[in-house]
Legacy VTK file of the C-alpha trace (Angstrom):
# vtk DataFile Version 3.0
C-alpha trace
ASCII
DATASET POLYDATA
POINTS 373 float
79.947 99.343 72.000
80.788 96.212 70.040
83.280 95.054 72.648
80.833 95.221 75.539
78.167 93.410 73.511
80.677 90.707 72.560
81.655 90.194 76.191
78.037 90.007 77.358
77.370 87.371 74.710
80.377 85.335 75.865
79.807 85.755 79.607
79.003 82.039 80.210
82.341 81.062 78.655
84.190 83.759 80.589
82.698 82.550 83.867
83.600 78.976 83.012
87.195 80.040 82.388
87.251 81.856 85.727
85.909 78.804 87.544
88.365 76.496 85.771
91.290 78.721 86.780
90.098 78.985 90.376
89.899 75.190 90.515
93.637 75.080 89.719
94.570 76.131 93.227
97.938 77.840 93.424
99.203 78.674 96.916
102.365 80.739 96.554
104.592 78.252 98.361
103.165 75.046 96.884
105.439 74.660 93.877
103.672 71.574 92.513
100.225 73.181 92.497
101.608 76.442 91.088
103.254 74.546 88.231
99.958 72.778 87.480
98.171 76.128 87.419
100.829 77.549 85.101
100.365 74.651 82.669
96.624 75.275 82.663
97.211 78.967 81.901
99.552 78.099 79.053
96.914 75.817 77.531
94.189 78.416 78.012
96.183 81.174 76.307
96.907 78.900 73.373
93.236 77.941 73.050
91.743 81.414 73.528
94.371 83.613 71.863
96.535 81.257 69.838
99.719 82.377 71.594
102.526 80.411 73.187
103.505 81.592 76.650
107.120 81.701 77.702
107.641 80.051 81.085
110.448 81.427 83.240
111.206 78.752 85.838
112.757 79.249 89.242
113.649 76.900 92.062
111.525 78.481 94.781
108.015 78.950 93.363
105.996 78.353 90.233
107.176 79.686 86.867
106.522 83.227 85.776
104.700 83.465 82.444
104.645 86.011 79.661
103.559 86.453 76.060
103.290 89.191 73.435
100.054 90.004 71.641
99.373 92.187 68.632
101.482 94.857 67.011
101.965 98.585 67.306
104.356 101.338 68.254
105.777 100.772 71.697
104.587 98.298 74.289
101.978 98.219 77.047
102.038 95.737 79.927
99.174 93.859 81.519
100.466 92.793 84.934
98.963 89.998 87.044
99.841 87.249 89.502
98.320 83.783 89.629
99.423 82.756 93.125
96.981 82.983 96.035
97.105 83.051 99.829
94.862 79.988 100.157
96.145 76.512 101.122
94.775 73.711 98.984
91.161 72.817 99.677
90.311 75.654 102.080
87.418 77.237 100.197
84.592 75.792 98.097
83.860 77.226 94.661
80.204 78.200 94.378
77.898 80.581 92.568
75.151 82.308 94.536
72.791 84.614 92.644
75.031 87.394 91.322
78.265 86.267 92.990
80.995 83.705 92.364
82.983 82.545 95.400
86.315 80.721 95.479
89.950 80.828 96.647
91.678 83.633 94.795
88.699 84.375 92.548
88.901 88.094 93.348
92.616 88.282 94.100
93.135 87.856 91.274
92.165 85.010 88.979
89.034 86.652 87.625
91.162 89.655 86.653
93.463 87.369 84.655
90.551 85.860 82.746
88.966 89.270 82.165
92.252 90.403 80.613
92.367 87.305 78.401
88.877 88.031 77.129
89.732 91.707 76.608
92.420 90.571 74.207
90.154 87.935 72.664
87.465 90.550 71.991
90.040 92.757 70.265
91.213 89.795 68.192
87.816 88.383 67.269
86.371 91.792 66.367
89.421 92.539 64.178
90.294 95.742 66.020
93.691 97.397 65.614
95.975 98.054 68.565
98.261 101.057 68.762
100.755 99.157 70.934
102.133 95.681 71.338
100.748 94.056 74.495
102.975 92.225 76.976
100.991 90.033 79.381
103.108 89.137 82.425
101.841 86.720 85.079
103.946 86.091 88.165
103.770 83.403 90.841
104.970 85.027 94.078
103.192 88.372 94.549
101.543 87.207 97.762
104.962 86.468 99.286
106.631 89.796 98.406
107.626 89.077 94.764
111.167 88.105 95.688
111.790 86.096 92.506
109.704 88.225 90.143
110.577 91.814 91.041
113.639 92.043 88.795
111.671 90.560 85.891
108.766 92.970 86.412
111.076 95.970 86.541
113.119 94.840 83.532
110.009 94.388 81.389
108.286 97.551 82.646
111.212 99.730 81.575
110.344 98.852 77.962
106.675 99.820 78.352
104.850 103.129 78.010
102.086 102.102 80.414
101.235 99.320 82.854
97.709 98.082 83.555
97.437 96.010 86.730
94.431 93.675 86.851
94.262 93.506 90.623
90.676 93.793 91.934
88.937 97.142 92.114
88.655 98.824 95.504
85.784 97.598 97.680
83.060 98.535 98.199
83.399 101.611 95.961
84.463 99.635 92.832
87.026 102.378 92.179
90.377 102.006 90.466
93.454 102.143 92.676
95.254 105.301 91.652
97.667 105.313 94.608
98.992 102.677 96.982
101.056 102.949 100.116
104.529 101.517 100.218
105.400 98.731 102.638
108.351 97.640 104.744
108.868 94.619 106.990
111.198 94.315 109.970
112.158 91.702 112.528
113.506 92.904 115.872
115.276 90.205 117.863
116.021 90.950 121.518
118.681 89.058 123.479
118.613 89.111 127.276
120.048 87.042 130.149
117.932 84.347 131.735
117.669 83.901 135.494
115.244 82.725 138.183
112.500 85.361 138.453
112.148 84.745 142.184
115.768 84.545 143.269
117.314 86.907 140.700
114.562 89.113 139.209
116.845 91.129 136.946
114.378 93.156 134.883
117.285 94.985 133.201
118.180 91.661 131.536
114.683 90.687 130.351
114.297 90.399 126.590
110.502 90.526 126.929
110.602 93.752 128.931
112.971 95.226 126.340
110.565 94.174 123.585
107.801 96.091 125.357
109.955 99.225 125.379
110.636 98.804 121.668
106.924 98.484 120.868
106.329 101.859 122.525
109.210 103.359 120.543
107.831 101.932 117.306
104.421 103.427 118.024
106.073 106.822 118.464
107.609 106.600 114.973
104.191 106.335 113.316
102.573 109.374 111.676
98.956 108.352 111.065
98.118 111.991 110.256
100.130 111.635 107.028
99.372 107.969 106.447
102.379 106.339 108.121
101.304 103.342 110.195
103.378 100.843 112.160
101.972 97.524 113.326
103.698 94.960 115.541
101.784 91.971 114.246
103.697 89.124 115.886
105.480 88.948 119.237
107.130 85.929 120.840
109.587 85.350 123.636
110.343 83.820 127.000
109.743 80.309 128.254
108.053 80.334 131.669
106.575 83.031 133.888
109.194 82.366 136.593
112.135 82.766 134.194
113.592 86.113 133.167
113.396 85.924 129.374
116.613 85.745 127.385
114.924 86.031 123.987
112.068 87.914 122.309
111.105 88.619 118.714
108.890 91.265 117.069
107.592 91.242 113.493
106.737 94.721 112.266
104.731 96.020 109.294
105.168 99.637 108.119
103.007 101.487 105.545
103.695 104.932 104.073
102.474 107.218 101.292
105.799 108.586 100.038
109.214 107.062 99.581
110.774 109.858 101.634
108.548 108.941 104.568
109.396 105.259 104.179
113.096 106.087 104.217
112.642 108.193 107.371
111.026 105.310 109.216
113.636 102.873 107.898
116.471 104.976 109.267
114.808 105.314 112.633
113.902 101.642 113.004
117.330 100.402 111.962
118.851 102.911 114.386
116.907 101.732 117.444
119.002 100.975 120.556
118.147 98.935 123.665
116.579 100.718 126.635
117.584 98.124 129.251
121.270 97.922 130.071
121.747 94.161 129.851
119.881 93.453 126.615
121.002 93.461 123.004
118.966 94.265 119.901
119.348 92.876 116.352
117.285 94.458 113.556
116.634 93.058 110.089
114.376 94.339 107.345
113.889 96.839 104.573
111.427 98.602 102.328
110.076 95.838 100.107
107.614 97.868 98.046
107.891 101.563 97.233
104.617 103.507 97.169
102.564 103.859 94.018
102.468 107.645 93.863
100.286 109.391 91.254
102.061 111.222 88.444
100.703 113.540 85.769
100.919 110.679 83.251
99.115 108.191 85.488
96.451 110.815 86.212
95.866 111.159 82.480
95.498 107.392 82.210
92.891 107.479 84.953
91.009 110.284 83.240
91.019 108.235 80.037
89.609 105.266 81.975
86.863 107.491 83.383
85.927 108.697 79.907
85.781 105.129 78.606
83.696 103.994 81.575
81.209 106.807 80.963
80.763 105.642 77.378
80.234 102.101 78.666
77.495 103.381 80.968
79.036 103.523 84.432
80.881 105.973 86.666
84.443 105.185 87.711
86.139 106.550 90.807
89.725 106.426 91.992
91.044 105.673 95.480
94.230 105.462 97.470
94.576 102.127 99.274
96.897 100.769 101.929
97.523 97.402 100.319
100.401 96.892 97.896
100.762 95.228 94.516
103.395 94.659 91.869
102.213 97.933 90.373
104.171 99.628 93.165
107.370 98.489 91.435
106.431 99.757 87.975
105.162 103.103 89.237
108.400 103.666 91.178
110.280 103.382 87.873
108.265 106.291 86.508
106.172 104.110 84.187
102.529 105.320 84.132
100.628 102.678 86.080
96.900 102.159 86.554
95.821 99.590 89.132
92.551 97.927 90.130
91.497 97.074 86.567
90.501 93.529 87.473
87.338 92.073 88.962
84.802 93.800 91.181
83.870 92.108 94.455
84.800 91.916 98.105
86.776 89.819 100.577
90.295 89.333 99.204
92.127 86.965 101.586
88.830 86.451 103.472
86.443 83.499 103.555
83.744 85.512 101.782
86.028 86.294 98.822
83.844 86.721 95.736
83.322 88.602 92.485
80.190 90.296 91.164
79.266 88.461 87.976
77.433 91.379 86.360
80.576 93.542 86.482
82.759 91.089 84.547
81.835 92.231 80.996
82.047 95.933 81.876
85.493 95.720 83.474
86.807 93.521 80.688
85.487 96.018 78.128
87.100 98.882 80.044
90.500 97.224 79.806
90.025 96.397 76.116
89.253 100.018 75.273
92.226 101.210 77.315
94.499 98.851 75.398
93.111 100.169 72.115
93.602 103.782 73.196
97.194 103.794 74.455
LINES 1 374
373 0 1 2 3 4 5 6 7 8 9 10 11 12 13 14 15 16 17 18 19 20 21 22 23 24 25 26 27 28 29 30 31 32 33 34 35 36 37 38 39 40 41 42 43 44 45 46 47 48 49 50 51 52 53 54 55 56 57 58 59 60 61 62 63 64 65 66 67 68 69 70 71 72 73 74 75 76 77 78 79 80 81 82 83 84 85 86 87 88 89 90 91 92 93 94 95 96 97 98 99 100 101 102 103 104 105 106 107 108 109 110 111 112 113 114 115 116 117 118 119 120 121 122 123 124 125 126 127 128 129 130 131 132 133 134 135 136 137 138 139 140 141 142 143 144 145 146 147 148 149 150 151 152 153 154 155 156 157 158 159 160 161 162 163 164 165 166 167 168 169 170 171 172 173 174 175 176 177 178 179 180 181 182 183 184 185 186 187 188 189 190 191 192 193 194 195 196 197 198 199 200 201 202 203 204 205 206 207 208 209 210 211 212 213 214 215 216 217 218 219 220 221 222 223 224 225 226 227 228 229 230 231 232 233 234 235 236 237 238 239 240 241 242 243 244 245 246 247 248 249 250 251 252 253 254 255 256 257 258 259 260 261 262 263 264 265 266 267 268 269 270 271 272 273 274 275 276 277 278 279 280 281 282 283 284 285 286 287 288 289 290 291 292 293 294 295 296 297 298 299 300 301 302 303 304 305 306 307 308 309 310 311 312 313 314 315 316 317 318 319 320 321 322 323 324 325 326 327 328 329 330 331 332 333 334 335 336 337 338 339 340 341 342 343 344 345 346 347 348 349 350 351 352 353 354 355 356 357 358 359 360 361 362 363 364 365 366 367 368 369 370 371 372
């Protein structure tokens, strides 16, 4: 277990790298901060691994970054994102006993650093890879990967496996062997305004129509097979004594299979008004297909379990409702294993943290996977 010993010995440096990356705050939509974070990552990769990263700029968000490491037959991808959901300055960075807290430390900056040190352990211990490693870091995963999806899919098509260093499932610490797909919709309702006292025309109320549509949306859900529909935002109307001429619903849909996602998509986009004097506009689509297990991805998971057992811990696998960029690679048929990053709790929450003691083990797990594929 030379790799695990090496990583234990270098844990102070690994933690310092994690803290330094967390300090480079990188909200998805703050282009300046994201670019600063990307420059830090480029310098870190050069210092730790001696590799130059290629920066792929875009006008909307920070640059996407990639580099190749090692040699071998075929290519394996490590997939990560360095953007976070946190506005600048919203969380302190602090260590408390066995935990490290900070904005994006779990989702997913610690996973990035663990992957770097997995590669560094392989390099410094003079171990031979079977495959060339592509490390791809994107800057817009938290805002639906609009500028990175094509890049991810293009690169994944050249790979025989994808390892996603998103955090492990909490609190079980399991890998994420399946993820639901996701779709987003906006329903805009147009009505006819009037005085609610003098002309109380309920048939023209956009708000009343929106209420009907919420009931219809609820009826499309199939929680028994994992299909959930949530109206997370509703707005409309102006005053209580005015019949509303406008309302808006924002809808989140989750599903386990692409066929189920397509069913819901057809039904939502086919919705019609209930009230005679209202009009309904619908926008939206499936933005992430589900990560569905395949025989190849199951074999990858079994390999990870065998490696974990040799490293001295048990490794489970779970299906989760959240999505990642691994959804894209799995939908292409590329064997994908997710949740290989840090262990902790609270992604997107104020108690977001990693468990320090798990850092060497999870980094060693990834290193051995990279050596085995």
